[in-house]
C-alpha positions in Angstrom: 67.9 100.2 -71.6 64.4 100.2 -70.6 63.4 103.6 -70.2 65.7 104.1 -73.4 62.9 101.5 -75.2 60.4 102.9 -74.2 60.9 106.6 -75.3 61.5 105.7 -78.4 58.1 104.4 -78.5 57.2 106.9 -76.9 58.7 109.5 -79.7 57.7 106.9 -82.6 53.7 107.3 -80.9 54.3 111.0 -81.8 54.6 111.8 -78.2 50.8 111.5 -77.1 49.6 113.1 -74.1 48.4 109.7 -72.8 52.1 108.7 -72.5 53.2 112.2 -70.6 53.8 110.5 -68.1 56.8 109.1 -69.4 59.9 111.4 -69.1 62.9 110.8 -68.6 63.9 112.2 -65.3 60.6 109.9 -63.9 60.9 106.3 -62.5 59.1 104.3 -65.6 58.2 101.3 -63.6 56.4 102.7 -60.7 55.1 105.8 -62.1 54.3 105.9 -66.1 51.2 105.1 -67.2 50.4 101.5 -68.8 53.9 99.9 -68.0 54.5 97.3 -65.3 57.9 95.8 -64.1 59.3 93.2 -62.1 60.8 95.4 -59.7 63.7 93.2 -59.1 65.0 92.9 -62.8 64.0 96.8 -63.0 62.6 95.6 -66.2 59.3 96.0 -68.1 56.9 93.1 -67.3 53.6 94.6 -69.1 53.2 97.5 -71.9 49.4 98.3 -71.8 48.5 101.3 -74.3 44.6 102.0 -74.9 42.2 104.1 -75.4 43.3 107.1 -77.4 43.1 108.4 -81.1 46.1 110.7 -80.9 48.7 107.6 -81.4 49.4 106.9 -84.7 51.8 105.1 -87.1 53.4 101.4 -86.8 54.1 99.6 -83.8 58.3 100.3 -83.4 60.4 98.0 -83.3 62.4 99.4 -80.3 59.2 96.9 -78.5 61.4 94.2 -79.2 64.5 96.0 -77.1 62.2 95.3 -73.9 63.6 92.0 -73.0 61.6 90.0 -70.5 58.3 92.3 -71.9 55.2 89.0 -71.5 52.5 91.4 -71.7 51.5 93.4 -74.3 47.6 95.5 -74.8 47.7 97.8 -77.8 43.6 98.4 -77.2 41.4 100.8 -79.0 44.1 102.7 -81.2 42.0 103.5 -84.5 45.7 105.2 -86.1 47.9 102.3 -84.9 48.6 100.7 -88.4 51.2 98.6 -90.8 52.3 94.8 -89.6 53.4 93.4 -87.1 57.4 94.2 -86.7 59.7 91.8 -86.7 61.2 92.9 -83.4 58.7 90.8 -81.7 60.3 87.7 -82.1 63.3 89.4 -79.9 60.1 88.8 -77.0 60.9 85.2 -76.2 58.8 85.1 -73.2 56.1 86.8 -74.3 52.3 85.5 -73.2 50.0 87.6 -74.0 50.0 89.6 -77.5 46.5 91.3 -77.3 46.0 94.3 -80.7 42.4 95.0 -80.6 40.5 97.6 -82.7 43.5 99.3 -84.5 43.9 99.3 -88.2 46.7 96.7 -88.2 46.7 95.5 -91.4 48.9 92.9 -93.9 49.0 88.7 -93.7 50.2 87.3 -90.7 54.0 87.3 -90.9 55.4 83.6 -90.4 57.1 84.3 -86.8 54.0 84.6 -85.1 54.2 80.7 -84.7 57.4 80.8 -83.3 57.0 82.2 -79.4 56.8 79.3 -77.2 55.4 80.7 -74.4 52.5 82.7 -76.1 48.8 81.2 -75.0 46.7 84.7 -75.4 46.9 85.7 -79.1 44.3 88.1 -79.9 44.2 90.3 -83.2 40.5 90.9 -83.4 38.8 94.0 -85.0 41.8 94.6 -87.4 42.4 94.7 -90.6 44.6 91.5 -90.9 44.5 90.2 -94.6 45.5 87.0 -96.2 45.9 83.1 -95.2 45.2 81.5 -91.9 48.5 80.0 -90.7 49.3 77.1 -88.8 49.5 77.0 -85.4 52.0 75.2 -82.5 50.1 72.9 -80.2 51.1 71.5 -76.8 49.5 74.0 -75.4 51.0 77.5 -76.3 48.5 79.8 -78.4 45.4 77.9 -76.2 43.2 81.1 -77.2 43.5 82.6 -80.6 40.9 85.3 -81.9 41.4 86.6 -85.8 37.8 87.8 -85.3 36.8 91.1 -87.7 39.4 90.7 -89.8 40.0 90.3 -93.9 41.1 86.7 -93.4 40.6 84.7 -96.7 41.7 81.4 -98.2 40.8 77.9 -96.7 41.8 76.6 -93.1 44.8 74.8 -92.8 44.3 71.4 -91.9 47.3 71.3 -89.6 45.8 74.6 -88.2 47.3 73.1 -84.9 50.4 71.2 -84.5 50.9 69.0 -81.6 48.6 68.3 -78.5 45.8 70.8 -77.4 43.6 71.1 -73.9 40.3 73.1 -74.5 41.4 75.2 -77.2 38.9 78.8 -77.8 39.1 79.5 -81.4 37.8 82.6 -82.5 38.1 83.1 -86.4 34.2 84.5 -87.3 33.9 87.8 -89.5 36.4 86.8 -91.9 36.2 85.9 -95.4 37.2 81.9 -95.1 36.8 79.8 -97.4 36.3 76.0 -98.5 35.1 72.5 -96.4 36.1 73.2 -92.3 38.9 70.5 -92.7 37.9 67.0 -90.9 41.2 67.5 -88.5 39.5 69.6 -86.3 37.2 67.3 -84.8 39.8 65.5 -82.8 40.1 68.4 -81.1 38.2 69.2 -77.9 37.2 72.8 -78.1 36.3 74.3 -75.0 35.1 77.6 -77.3 34.8 77.7 -80.7 33.4 80.4 -83.8 33.7 80.2 -87.2 30.6 82.5 -88.0 30.3 84.8 -90.6 32.2 83.0 -93.6 32.1 81.4 -96.4 32.5 77.9 -94.9 31.1 74.9 -97.2 30.6 71.6 -96.5 29.6 69.0 -93.2 30.6 70.1 -90.4 29.1 67.5 -87.9 32.5 65.9 -86.1 32.4 69.2 -84.2 29.8 67.8 -82.2 29.0 64.8 -79.7 28.7 63.6 -76.4 32.1 64.1 -75.3 33.1 67.2 -76.5 33.1 70.5 -73.6 32.7 73.3 -75.8 30.5 75.6 -74.2 30.2 77.4 -77.4 30.0 76.8 -81.0 28.8 79.5 -83.4 29.2 78.0 -87.2 26.3 80.9 -88.5 26.1 82.6 -91.6 28.2 80.1 -93.6 26.9 77.8 -96.4 27.1 74.2 -94.3 25.0 71.8 -95.3 24.6 68.2 -92.9 21.7 66.6 -91.0 21.7 66.8 -87.0 19.8 64.5 -86.5 22.7 61.9 -85.6 24.3 64.2 -83.2 24.7 64.4 -79.8 24.9 66.8 -77.0 26.3 67.4 -73.6 24.3 69.8 -71.5 26.8 69.5 -69.0 29.6 71.6 -71.2 27.5 73.2 -74.4 25.4 76.3 -73.5 25.0 78.8 -76.9 24.6 76.6 -80.3 24.1 78.7 -83.1 24.4 77.4 -86.7 21.4 79.5 -88.4 22.0 80.7 -92.2 23.1 77.6 -93.1 21.4 74.6 -95.2 21.6 72.3 -91.8 18.5 70.1 -91.3 17.3 67.6 -88.5 16.3 67.5 -85.1 18.6 68.0 -82.0 18.9 65.6 -79.9 20.7 66.0 -76.1 23.2 63.0 -74.5 21.4 61.3 -71.8 
């Protein structure tokens, strides 16, 4: 089943030369480029296909026929198109989904928030449109990068459900509008990037001496608030960019 599913993927991608090692007579777990397995089970654990212009078309449904696939990387494939296939929902053990620098398009399907093991979700530098979904909490989706897409609409007030410990969120370089919901002020981000959108209003609730963020970038928006009453911890914050907004006042550091 494992080899059959992989050969279907190769065929769907047009049999590119980068996958020439994927043959019927070779061992897919030890001899195929970009494939790593759980050798005890003889099943694919990780799939990495990157850096080629020879792969075109959508992600094939057969990717969902790899029952313990936990790590997917599809990177720098400029002719990879279409939406995410619904067959991804078969991958109940998926921990990392990285699809970057492709022509992946369409809105984010509702099923992308149903994974219970997924901690790293990176769909940056694509052509994804539509609205932001509501992501589960409880440390699922610890790191979310949807930067450099065409996402629009407002940020949901319940963007995260459940309890999160220092998540990473990058939604920069999109077309998001409206106010940043105050509910995000209750989350102690370790990295927060909302730069280059069309966000408005007061975002002062994102700051404080008790915050652990190492990076906060809200630049190139339409935010308006006064910095004078805010404090920052020098022990954590390493990078702060609030440029190209209507923000005023002085910056204070916590003692």
